[in-house]
Backbone as JSON Lines, residues from 0, in Angstrom:
{"i":0,"aa":"X","n":[-26.42,18.92,-8.92],"ca":[-25.34,18.08,-9.53],"c":[-25.81,18.38,-11.26]}
{"i":1,"aa":"X","n":[-24.66,18.75,-11.81],"ca":[-24.78,19.1,-13.11],"c":[-24.2,18.27,-14.06]}
{"i":2,"aa":"X","n":[-23.9,16.89,-13.38],"ca":[-23.46,15.81,-14.23],"c":[-24.46,15.48,-15.43]}
{"i":3,"aa":"X","n":[-23.98,15.37,-16.98],"ca":[-24.75,14.97,-17.78],"c":[-23.94,13.56,-18.38]}
{"i":4,"aa":"X","n":[-24.41,12.68,-17.98],"ca":[-23.8,11.36,-18.22],"c":[-23.57,10.77,-19.59]}
{"i":5,"aa":"X","n":[-24.26,11.11,-20.46],"ca":[-24.32,11.11,-22.02],"c":[-22.93,11.85,-22.52]}
{"i":6,"aa":"X","n":[-22.97,13.11,-22.04],"ca":[-21.8,14.05,-22.51],"c":[-20.48,13.34,-22.04]}
{"i":7,"aa":"X","n":[-20.72,13.07,-20.58],"ca":[-19.3,12.63,-19.96],"c":[-18.85,11.19,-20.6]}
{"i":8,"aa":"X","n":[-19.88,10.26,-20.86],"ca":[-19.4,9.13,-21.15],"c":[-18.69,9.13,-22.58]}
{"i":9,"aa":"X","n":[-19.16,10.13,-23.3],"ca":[-18.74,10.21,-24.9],"c":[-17.6,10.92,-24.97]}
{"i":10,"aa":"X","n":[-17.38,11.81,-23.9],"ca":[-16.07,12.33,-23.99],"c":[-14.87,11.61,-23.29]}
{"i":11,"aa":"X","n":[-15.32,10.71,-22.27],"ca":[-14.52,10.03,-21.71],"c":[-13.88,8.79,-22.59]}
{"i":12,"aa":"X","n":[-14.75,8.36,-23.37],"ca":[-14.53,7.25,-23.89],"c":[-13.74,7.67,-25.32]}
{"i":13,"aa":"X","n":[-13.68,9.0,-25.79],"ca":[-13.13,9.46,-26.97],"c":[-11.77,9.52,-26.41]}
{"i":14,"aa":"X","n":[-11.53,10.22,-25.35],"ca":[-10.2,10.3,-24.98],"c":[-9.67,8.9,-24.86]}
{"i":15,"aa":"X","n":[-10.05,8.03,-24.13],"ca":[-9.44,6.76,-23.87],"c":[-9.14,6.21,-25.19]}
{"i":16,"aa":"X","n":[-10.07,6.38,-26.17],"ca":[-9.72,5.83,-27.65],"c":[-8.33,6.64,-28.32]}
{"i":17,"aa":"X","n":[-8.22,7.71,-28.12],"ca":[-7.22,8.77,-28.52],"c":[-5.92,8.27,-27.68]}
{"i":18,"aa":"X","n":[-6.1,7.87,-26.49],"ca":[-4.8,7.34,-25.99],"c":[-4.49,6.04,-25.85]}
{"i":19,"aa":"X","n":[-5.23,4.95,-26.71],"ca":[-5.1,3.8,-26.9],"c":[-5.59,2.66,-26.26]}
{"i":20,"aa":"X","n":[-6.53,3.31,-25.28],"ca":[-6.93,2.14,-24.36],"c":[-8.14,1.22,-24.93]}
{"i":21,"aa":"X","n":[-8.22,1.65,-26.02],"ca":[-9.65,0.93,-26.75],"c":[-8.99,0.97,-28.37]}
{"i":22,"aa":"X","n":[-9.11,-0.49,-29.0],"ca":[-8.62,-0.5,-30.51],"c":[-9.84,-0.74,-31.12]}
{"i":23,"aa":"X","n":[-10.21,-0.37,-32.19],"ca":[-11.32,-0.73,-33.07],"c":[-11.58,-2.15,-33.16]}
{"i":24,"aa":"X","n":[-12.73,-2.68,-32.95],"ca":[-13.37,-3.92,-33.21],"c":[-12.45,-4.84,-32.22]}
{"i":25,"aa":"X","n":[-12.11,-4.24,-31.16],"ca":[-11.4,-5.06,-29.7],"c":[-12.3,-4.65,-28.54]}
{"i":26,"aa":"X","n":[-12.78,-5.67,-27.84],"ca":[-13.11,-5.58,-26.32],"c":[-12.37,-5.36,-25.74]}
{"i":27,"aa":"X","n":[-12.22,-4.82,-24.59],"ca":[-10.91,-4.71,-23.45],"c":[-11.57,-6.03,-22.45]}
{"i":28,"aa":"X","n":[-10.59,-6.23,-21.6],"ca":[-10.77,-7.64,-21.01],"c":[-11.79,-7.17,-19.77]}
{"i":29,"aa":"X","n":[-12.53,-7.9,-19.49],"ca":[-13.68,-7.57,-18.51],"c":[-12.94,-7.25,-17.23]}
{"i":30,"aa":"X","n":[-12.17,-8.59,-16.87],"ca":[-11.8,-8.51,-15.57],"c":[-10.78,-7.29,-15.31]}
{"i":31,"aa":"X","n":[-10.17,-7.14,-16.39],"ca":[-9.04,-6.16,-16.13],"c":[-9.7,-4.37,-16.03]}
{"i":32,"aa":"X","n":[-10.83,-4.36,-16.77],"ca":[-11.63,-3.18,-16.37],"c":[-12.22,-3.25,-15.08]}
{"i":33,"aa":"X","n":[-12.82,-4.08,-14.5],"ca":[-13.25,-4.34,-13.19],"c":[-12.02,-3.91,-12.11]}
{"i":34,"aa":"X","n":[-10.81,-4.58,-12.22],"ca":[-9.74,-4.34,-11.45],"c":[-9.4,-3.04,-11.38]}
{"i":35,"aa":"X","n":[-9.2,-2.23,-12.58],"ca":[-8.94,-0.91,-12.41],"c":[-10.02,-0.12,-11.72]}
{"i":36,"aa":"X","n":[-11.32,-0.48,-11.71],"ca":[-12.34,0.34,-10.9],"c":[-12.15,-0.09,-9.43]}
{"i":37,"aa":"X","n":[-11.58,-1.34,-9.25],"ca":[-11.3,-1.51,-7.78],"c":[-10.24,-0.39,-7.34]}
{"i":38,"aa":"X","n":[-9.09,-0.21,-8.57],"ca":[-7.98,0.37,-7.99],"c":[-8.29,1.85,-7.79]}
{"i":39,"aa":"X","n":[-9.26,2.39,-8.38],"ca":[-9.38,3.77,-7.92],"c":[-9.93,3.94,-6.51]}
{"i":40,"aa":"X","n":[-11.05,2.9,-5.98],"ca":[-11.46,2.87,-4.72],"c":[-10.31,2.97,-3.66]}
{"i":41,"aa":"X","n":[-9.59,1.86,-4.13],"ca":[-8.39,1.48,-3.1],"c":[-7.54,3.05,-2.98]}
{"i":42,"aa":"X","n":[-7.36,3.44,-4.16],"ca":[-6.48,4.86,-4.13],"c":[-7.18,5.86,-3.53]}
{"i":43,"aa":"X","n":[-8.39,5.91,-3.67],"ca":[-9.02,6.8,-2.65],"c":[-8.8,6.63,-0.79]}
{"i":44,"aa":"X","n":[-8.98,5.3,-1.0],"ca":[-8.85,4.7,0.53],"c":[-7.36,4.96,1.1]}
{"i":45,"aa":"X","n":[-6.43,4.87,0.18],"ca":[-5.12,5.23,0.6],"c":[-5.17,6.79,0.78]}
{"i":46,"aa":"X","n":[-5.47,7.66,0.29],"ca":[-5.42,9.09,0.6],"c":[-6.21,9.6,1.67]}
{"i":47,"aa":"X","n":[-6.98,8.69,2.11],"ca":[-7.82,8.87,3.54],"c":[-6.69,8.33,4.58]}
{"i":48,"aa":"X","n":[-6.42,7.01,4.28],"ca":[-5.3,6.84,5.14],"c":[-4.06,7.72,5.47]}
{"i":49,"aa":"X","n":[-4.08,8.43,4.77],"ca":[-2.83,9.3,4.71],"c":[-3.4,10.75,5.38]}
{"i":50,"aa":"X","n":[-4.56,10.7,5.6],"ca":[-5.1,11.95,6.35],"c":[-5.4,12.98,5.48]}
{"i":51,"aa":"X","n":[-5.43,12.81,4.24],"ca":[-6.16,13.89,3.48],"c":[-7.73,14.09,3.61]}
{"i":52,"aa":"X","n":[-8.16,15.42,3.57],"ca":[-9.46,15.7,3.78],"c":[-10.3,15.01,2.56]}
{"i":53,"aa":"X","n":[-11.54,14.63,2.87],"ca":[-12.27,13.99,1.53],"c":[-12.35,15.08,0.28]}
{"i":54,"aa":"X","n":[-12.26,16.47,0.41],"ca":[-12.64,17.34,-0.69],"c":[-11.32,18.14,-1.17]}
{"i":55,"aa":"X","n":[-10.01,17.55,-0.56],"ca":[-8.91,18.13,-0.89],"c":[-8.36,17.79,-2.11]}
{"i":56,"aa":"X","n":[-7.92,18.99,-2.92],"ca":[-7.2,18.53,-4.25],"c":[-5.96,19.18,-4.05]}
{"i":57,"aa":"X","n":[-4.9,18.27,-4.25],"ca":[-3.51,18.8,-4.21],"c":[-2.75,18.15,-5.56]}
{"i":58,"aa":"X","n":[-1.72,18.7,-6.06],"ca":[-0.98,18.53,-7.35],"c":[0.44,17.82,-6.93]}
{"i":59,"aa":"X","n":[0.76,16.84,-8.04],"ca":[2.27,16.51,-7.67],"c":[2.5,16.36,-9.42]}
{"i":60,"aa":"X","n":[4.01,16.19,-9.19],"ca":[4.49,16.55,-10.7],"c":[4.4,15.06,-11.61]}
{"i":61,"aa":"X","n":[3.93,14.87,-13.02],"ca":[4.15,13.53,-13.32],"c":[5.47,13.55,-14.22]}
{"i":62,"aa":"X","n":[5.56,12.38,-14.72],"ca":[6.94,12.3,-15.46],"c":[7.07,13.11,-16.75]}
{"i":63,"aa":"X","n":[6.0,13.8,-16.86],"ca":[5.98,14.7,-18.26],"c":[6.21,16.34,-17.71]}
{"i":64,"aa":"X","n":[6.41,16.12,-16.38],"ca":[6.2,17.43,-16.02],"c":[5.21,18.23,-15.57]}
{"i":65,"aa":"X","n":[3.99,17.6,-15.97],"ca":[2.71,18.28,-15.67],"c":[2.27,18.02,-14.13]}
{"i":66,"aa":"X","n":[1.47,19.09,-14.05],"ca":[0.75,19.04,-12.7],"c":[-0.69,18.01,-12.39]}
{"i":67,"aa":"X","n":[-0.29,16.85,-11.89],"ca":[-1.22,16.08,-11.75],"c":[-2.08,15.97,-10.57]}
{"i":68,"aa":"X","n":[-3.28,15.89,-10.73],"ca":[-4.48,16.27,-9.46],"c":[-4.44,15.02,-8.63]}
{"i":69,"aa":"X","n":[-4.3,15.23,-7.4],"ca":[-4.51,14.17,-6.35],"c":[-5.44,14.34,-5.43]}
{"i":70,"aa":"X","n":[-5.81,13.54,-4.83],"ca":[-6.67,13.35,-3.66],"c":[-7.76,12.61,-3.66]}
{"i":71,"aa":"X","n":[-8.67,12.36,-2.39],"ca":[-9.44,11.34,-2.43],"c":[-10.9,12.03,-3.45]}
{"i":72,"aa":"X","n":[-11.1,13.01,-3.58],"ca":[-12.14,13.55,-4.53],"c":[-11.62,13.3,-6.1]}
{"i":73,"aa":"X","n":[-10.32,13.31,-6.42],"ca":[-9.93,13.11,-7.72],"c":[-9.66,11.4,-7.79]}
{"i":74,"aa":"X","n":[-9.77,10.75,-6.78],"ca":[-9.9,9.04,-7.01],"c":[-11.18,8.61,-7.41]}
{"i":75,"aa":"X","n":[-12.21,9.64,-6.74],"ca":[-13.53,9.39,-7.02],"c":[-13.94,9.8,-8.26]}
{"i":76,"aa":"X","n":[-13.2,11.03,-8.81],"ca":[-13.3,11.57,-10.27],"c":[-12.94,10.46,-11.42]}
{"i":77,"aa":"X","n":[-11.62,9.71,-10.88],"ca":[-11.26,8.65,-11.62],"c":[-11.99,7.55,-12.12]}
{"i":78,"aa":"X","n":[-12.76,7.2,-10.56],"ca":[-13.7,6.2,-10.8],"c":[-14.88,6.46,-11.79]}
{"i":79,"aa":"X","n":[-15.49,7.47,-11.46],"ca":[-16.78,8.15,-12.51],"c":[-16.13,8.08,-13.71]}
{"i":80,"aa":"X","n":[-14.93,8.34,-14.09],"ca":[-14.36,8.62,-15.61],"c":[-13.89,7.29,-15.98]}
{"i":81,"aa":"X","n":[-13.61,6.29,-15.43],"ca":[-13.4,4.87,-15.73],"c":[-14.92,4.26,-16.37]}
{"i":82,"aa":"X","n":[-15.78,4.41,-15.14],"ca":[-16.98,4.0,-15.3],"c":[-17.54,4.5,-16.79]}
{"i":83,"aa":"X","n":[-17.56,5.9,-16.68],"ca":[-18.17,6.72,-17.9],"c":[-17.46,6.4,-19.39]}
{"i":84,"aa":"X","n":[-16.17,5.78,-19.24],"ca":[-15.56,5.38,-20.41],"c":[-15.93,4.13,-20.67]}
{"i":85,"aa":"X","n":[-16.06,3.46,-20.15],"ca":[-16.66,1.91,-20.36],"c":[-18.23,2.03,-21.08]}
{"i":86,"aa":"X","n":[-19.01,2.98,-20.26],"ca":[-20.24,3.12,-20.51],"c":[-20.44,3.63,-21.98]}
{"i":87,"aa":"X","n":[-19.16,4.39,-22.4],"ca":[-19.17,5.08,-23.44],"c":[-18.87,4.53,-24.78]}
{"i":88,"aa":"X","n":[-18.27,3.08,-24.72],"ca":[-18.21,2.22,-25.6],"c":[-19.11,1.57,-26.29]}
{"i":89,"aa":"X","n":[-20.38,1.62,-25.49],"ca":[-21.56,1.05,-25.95],"c":[-22.23,2.16,-26.93]}
{"i":90,"aa":"X","n":[-22.01,3.45,-26.95],"ca":[-22.75,4.61,-27.47],"c":[-23.95,4.69,-27.59]}
{"i":91,"aa":"X","n":[-24.82,4.45,-26.32],"ca":[-26.23,4.51,-26.5],"c":[-26.47,5.68,-25.61]}
{"i":92,"aa":"X","n":[-27.54,6.52,-25.77],"ca":[-27.92,7.38,-25.05],"c":[-28.65,6.92,-23.88]}
{"i":93,"aa":"X","n":[-28.32,7.48,-22.76],"ca":[-28.61,6.85,-21.39],"c":[-29.79,7.72,-20.94]}
{"i":94,"aa":"X","n":[-30.84,7.25,-20.71],"ca":[-32.03,8.09,-20.08],"c":[-32.45,7.42,-18.32]}
{"i":95,"aa":"X","n":[-31.65,6.31,-18.05],"ca":[-32.08,5.51,-16.83],"c":[-31.28,6.27,-15.9]}
{"i":96,"aa":"X","n":[-31.99,6.18,-14.51],"ca":[-31.57,6.65,-13.32],"c":[-32.37,6.02,-12.09]}
{"i":97,"aa":"X","n":[-31.42,5.21,-11.32],"ca":[-32.37,4.86,-10.08],"c":[-32.3,5.96,-9.11]}
{"i":98,"aa":"X","n":[-33.29,5.66,-8.14],"ca":[-33.36,6.37,-6.9],"c":[-32.2,6.56,-6.29]}
{"i":99,"aa":"X","n":[-32.24,7.67,-5.37],"ca":[-30.81,8.2,-4.78],"c":[-30.37,7.08,-3.75]}
{"i":100,"aa":"X","n":[-29.21,7.15,-3.23],"ca":[-28.82,6.21,-2.24],"c":[-28.45,7.25,-1.06]}
{"i":101,"aa":"X","n":[-29.15,6.77,0.3],"ca":[-28.87,7.68,1.47],"c":[-27.73,7.17,2.09]}
{"i":102,"aa":"X","n":[-26.73,8.13,2.44],"ca":[-25.57,7.74,2.97],"c":[-25.3,8.35,4.31]}
{"i":103,"aa":"X","n":[-26.48,8.57,5.12],"ca":[-26.65,9.29,6.56],"c":[-25.93,8.43,7.47]}
{"i":104,"aa":"X","n":[-24.91,8.54,8.11],"ca":[-24.27,7.94,9.13],"c":[-23.57,6.69,8.74]}
{"i":105,"aa":"X","n":[-22.95,6.91,7.14],"ca":[-22.16,5.87,6.76],"c":[-20.82,6.84,6.6]}
{"i":106,"aa":"X","n":[-19.75,6.0,7.4],"ca":[-18.25,6.71,7.29],"c":[-17.66,6.25,6.02]}
{"i":107,"aa":"X","n":[-16.68,6.98,5.91],"ca":[-15.67,6.66,4.74],"c":[-15.43,5.49,4.53]}
{"i":108,"aa":"X","n":[-14.78,4.63,5.65],"ca":[-14.4,2.92,5.09],"c":[-15.4,2.31,4.77]}
{"i":109,"aa":"X","n":[-16.78,2.6,5.53],"ca":[-17.83,1.96,4.95],"c":[-18.03,2.13,3.51]}
{"i":110,"aa":"X","n":[-18.28,3.61,3.22],"ca":[-18.38,3.61,1.69],"c":[-17.52,2.89,0.76]}
{"i":111,"aa":"X","n":[-16.19,3.17,1.06],"ca":[-15.24,2.33,0.29],"c":[-15.47,0.76,0.23]}
{"i":112,"aa":"X","n":[-15.86,0.12,1.11],"ca":[-16.19,-1.0,1.1],"c":[-17.18,-1.13,0.43]}
{"i":113,"aa":"X","n":[-18.25,-0.84,0.55],"ca":[-19.65,-0.86,-0.31],"c":[-19.18,-0.79,-1.58]}
{"i":114,"aa":"X","n":[-18.41,0.5,-2.11],"ca":[-18.11,0.45,-3.3],"c":[-17.35,-0.62,-4.17]}
{"i":115,"aa":"X","n":[-16.53,-1.24,-3.33],"ca":[-15.82,-2.16,-4.12],"c":[-16.78,-3.48,-4.22]}
{"i":116,"aa":"X","n":[-17.56,-3.6,-3.04],"ca":[-18.64,-4.71,-3.3],"c":[-19.64,-4.32,-4.87]}
{"i":117,"aa":"X","n":[-20.11,-3.08,-4.9],"ca":[-20.97,-2.58,-6.01],"c":[-20.21,-3.04,-7.25]}
{"i":118,"aa":"X","n":[-18.7,-2.84,-7.04],"ca":[-18.03,-3.08,-8.55],"c":[-17.75,-4.41,-8.62]}
{"i":119,"aa":"X","n":[-17.64,-5.23,-7.6],"ca":[-17.34,-6.5,-7.53],"c":[-18.68,-7.5,-8.35]}
{"i":120,"aa":"X","n":[-19.71,-6.83,-8.13],"ca":[-20.95,-7.34,-8.57],"c":[-21.38,-7.18,-9.93]}
{"i":121,"aa":"X","n":[-20.38,-6.28,-10.44],"ca":[-20.51,-6.09,-12.17],"c":[-20.61,-7.28,-12.88]}
{"i":122,"aa":"X","n":[-21.47,-7.53,-14.08],"ca":[-21.68,-8.5,-14.59],"c":[-22.11,-8.14,-15.99]}
{"i":123,"aa":"X","n":[-21.88,-9.13,-17.01],"ca":[-22.38,-8.7,-18.26],"c":[-24.11,-8.55,-18.53]}
{"i":124,"aa":"X","n":[-24.77,-8.99,-17.52],"ca":[-26.32,-9.25,-17.59],"c":[-26.38,-7.43,-17.11]}
{"i":125,"aa":"X","n":[-27.02,-6.75,-18.12],"ca":[-27.45,-5.3,-17.65],"c":[-26.29,-4.62,-17.45]}
{"i":126,"aa":"X","n":[-25.41,-4.64,-18.06],"ca":[-23.93,-3.97,-18.03],"c":[-24.16,-2.36,-17.79]}
{"i":127,"aa":"X","n":[-25.04,-1.97,-18.91],"ca":[-25.16,-0.54,-18.87],"c":[-25.71,0.07,-17.73]}
{"i":128,"aa":"X","n":[-26.73,-0.46,-17.29],"ca":[-27.47,0.08,-15.83],"c":[-26.83,-0.34,-14.68]}
{"i":129,"aa":"X","n":[-25.89,-1.31,-14.43],"ca":[-24.88,-1.55,-13.62],"c":[-23.84,-0.54,-13.51]}
{"i":130,"aa":"X","n":[-23.4,0.14,-14.7],"ca":[-22.16,1.14,-15.01],"c":[-22.98,2.58,-14.4]}
{"i":131,"aa":"X","n":[-24.19,2.77,-14.71],"ca":[-24.89,4.04,-14.37],"c":[-25.06,3.74,-12.88]}
{"i":132,"aa":"X","n":[-25.28,2.81,-12.54],"ca":[-25.62,2.69,-11.16],"c":[-24.37,3.17,-10.1]}
{"i":133,"aa":"X","n":[-23.35,2.29,-10.48],"ca":[-21.98,2.48,-9.87],"c":[-21.82,4.2,-9.83]}
{"i":134,"aa":"X","n":[-21.92,4.69,-11.14],"ca":[-21.56,6.23,-10.94],"c":[-22.43,6.96,-10.32]}
{"i":135,"aa":"X","n":[-23.88,6.74,-10.18],"ca":[-24.57,7.61,-9.54],"c":[-24.45,7.26,-7.84]}
{"i":136,"aa":"X","n":[-23.86,5.96,-7.69],"ca":[-23.75,5.75,-6.22],"c":[-22.59,7.08,-5.67]}
{"i":137,"aa":"X","n":[-21.67,6.82,-6.59],"ca":[-20.4,7.73,-6.18],"c":[-20.93,9.33,-6.1]}
{"i":138,"aa":"X","n":[-21.63,9.53,-7.24],"ca":[-22.08,10.97,-7.26],"c":[-23.06,11.24,-6.1]}
{"i":139,"aa":"X","n":[-23.91,10.53,-5.76],"ca":[-24.88,10.34,-4.52],"c":[-24.13,10.78,-3.22]}
{"i":140,"aa":"X","n":[-22.96,9.94,-3.02],"ca":[-22.01,10.29,-1.97],"c":[-21.53,11.31,-1.92]}
{"i":141,"aa":"X","n":[-21.21,11.71,-3.08],"ca":[-20.66,13.23,-2.98],"c":[-21.36,14.02,-2.62]}
{"i":142,"aa":"X","n":[-22.26,14.21,-3.2],"ca":[-23.47,15.23,-3.05],"c":[-23.83,15.11,-1.86]}
{"i":143,"aa":"X","n":[-24.24,14.2,-0.88],"ca":[-24.6,14.33,0.3],"c":[-23.38,14.61,1.48]}
{"i":144,"aa":"X","n":[-22.16,14.59,0.73],"ca":[-20.96,15.18,1.8],"c":[-20.44,16.25,1.32]}
{"i":145,"aa":"X","n":[-21.16,17.07,0.59],"ca":[-20.69,18.65,0.01],"c":[-19.62,18.23,-0.77]}
{"i":146,"aa":"X","n":[-19.11,17.28,-1.35],"ca":[-17.81,17.19,-2.3],"c":[-18.46,17.34,-3.77]}
{"i":147,"aa":"X","n":[-17.27,18.32,-4.09],"ca":[-17.62,18.87,-5.4],"c":[-17.05,17.7,-6.42]}
{"i":148,"aa":"X","n":[-17.88,16.98,-7.22],"ca":[-17.37,16.04,-8.01],"c":[-17.24,16.41,-9.33]}
{"i":149,"aa":"X","n":[-18.45,17.51,-9.57],"ca":[-18.25,17.83,-10.85],"c":[-16.87,18.49,-11.26]}
{"i":150,"aa":"X","n":[-16.49,19.46,-10.12],"ca":[-15.25,20.19,-10.31],"c":[-13.76,19.28,-10.45]}
{"i":151,"aa":"X","n":[-13.94,18.17,-9.72],"ca":[-13.15,17.11,-9.72],"c":[-12.91,16.56,-10.89]}
{"i":152,"aa":"X","n":[-14.21,16.03,-11.7],"ca":[-14.27,15.55,-12.81],"c":[-13.69,16.39,-13.92]}
{"i":153,"aa":"X","n":[-14.07,17.33,-13.79],"ca":[-13.64,18.64,-14.88],"c":[-12.2,18.8,-14.78]}
{"i":154,"aa":"X","n":[-11.32,18.71,-13.84],"ca":[-10.23,18.87,-13.66],"c":[-9.4,17.58,-14.15]}
{"i":155,"aa":"X","n":[-9.82,16.52,-13.95],"ca":[-9.35,15.21,-14.01],"c":[-9.3,14.84,-15.65]}
{"i":156,"aa":"X","n":[-10.36,15.28,-16.14],"ca":[-10.9,14.97,-17.73],"c":[-9.63,15.62,-18.26]}
{"i":157,"aa":"X","n":[-9.71,16.94,-18.06],"ca":[-8.54,17.87,-18.58],"c":[-7.22,17.47,-18.5]}
{"i":158,"aa":"X","n":[-6.66,16.99,-17.37],"ca":[-5.36,16.51,-17.15],"c":[-5.44,15.15,-18.25]}
{"i":159,"aa":"X","n":[-6.3,14.16,-18.02],"ca":[-6.05,13.21,-18.99],"c":[-5.8,13.23,-20.48]}
{"i":160,"aa":"X","n":[-6.43,14.17,-20.78],"ca":[-6.05,14.89,-22.08],"c":[-4.67,14.99,-22.29]}
{"i":161,"aa":"X","n":[-3.82,15.58,-21.42],"ca":[-2.5,15.85,-21.47],"c":[-1.48,14.58,-21.42]}
{"i":162,"aa":"X","n":[-2.22,13.48,-21.07],"ca":[-1.56,12.49,-20.76],"c":[-1.09,11.71,-22.04]}
{"i":163,"aa":"X","n":[0.27,11.06,-21.94],"ca":[0.82,10.03,-23.08],"c":[0.03,8.89,-23.51]}
{"i":164,"aa":"X","n":[0.47,8.6,-24.71],"ca":[-0.39,7.05,-25.13],"c":[-0.29,6.16,-23.92]}
{"i":165,"aa":"X","n":[-1.2,5.52,-23.79],"ca":[-1.64,4.53,-22.53],"c":[-0.68,4.84,-21.43]}
{"i":166,"aa":"X","n":[-0.8,6.09,-21.0],"ca":[-0.27,6.78,-19.87],"c":[1.29,6.1,-19.76]}
{"i":167,"aa":"X","n":[2.09,6.04,-20.72],"ca":[3.49,5.72,-20.75],"c":[3.73,3.89,-21.23]}
{"i":168,"aa":"X","n":[2.56,3.72,-21.96],"ca":[2.61,2.35,-22.16],"c":[2.37,1.46,-21.27]}
{"i":169,"aa":"X","n":[1.12,1.53,-20.22],"ca":[0.96,0.78,-19.47],"c":[0.07,-0.38,-20.05]}
{"i":170,"aa":"X","n":[0.2,-1.57,-19.65],"ca":[-0.75,-2.73,-20.33],"c":[-1.81,-2.67,-20.28]}
{"i":171,"aa":"X","n":[-2.59,-2.37,-18.98],"ca":[-4.01,-2.25,-18.99],"c":[-4.37,-0.78,-18.36]}
């Protein structure tokens, strides 16, 4: 895994600021941020329910006529990007990494349920470390299931830069 969490956090947060998701001097609503994380896990599960393979990337046309990447691995990338964006608002260099998680014998629905639980347990106490743990939870799952999360993150980060301000004036 080539993931540079410091670089990713900086890049994702910078794009989110440019797209209007963060306003200088204002914090985003904690509960909205957590709900957005849950939405990415749920979107990944919906892709699974639709029968898409874990590593499939396909494209649909967005409202601007751009090719929007889709798929389970792209939803994982979205989750990592949202976590990295949130992490990036703290502007810290991150040197923390907990141990790897072993997902042997864990099927996809259980992984989604456990990811929802991990996101639900986020709190202000040790928020930076908790965000990092969430990122590496997804990364570890992807590594152990031969899913190219680096490629998916790269594709989705590039796509996000083409999106309009607040993705067409979404509230959250």
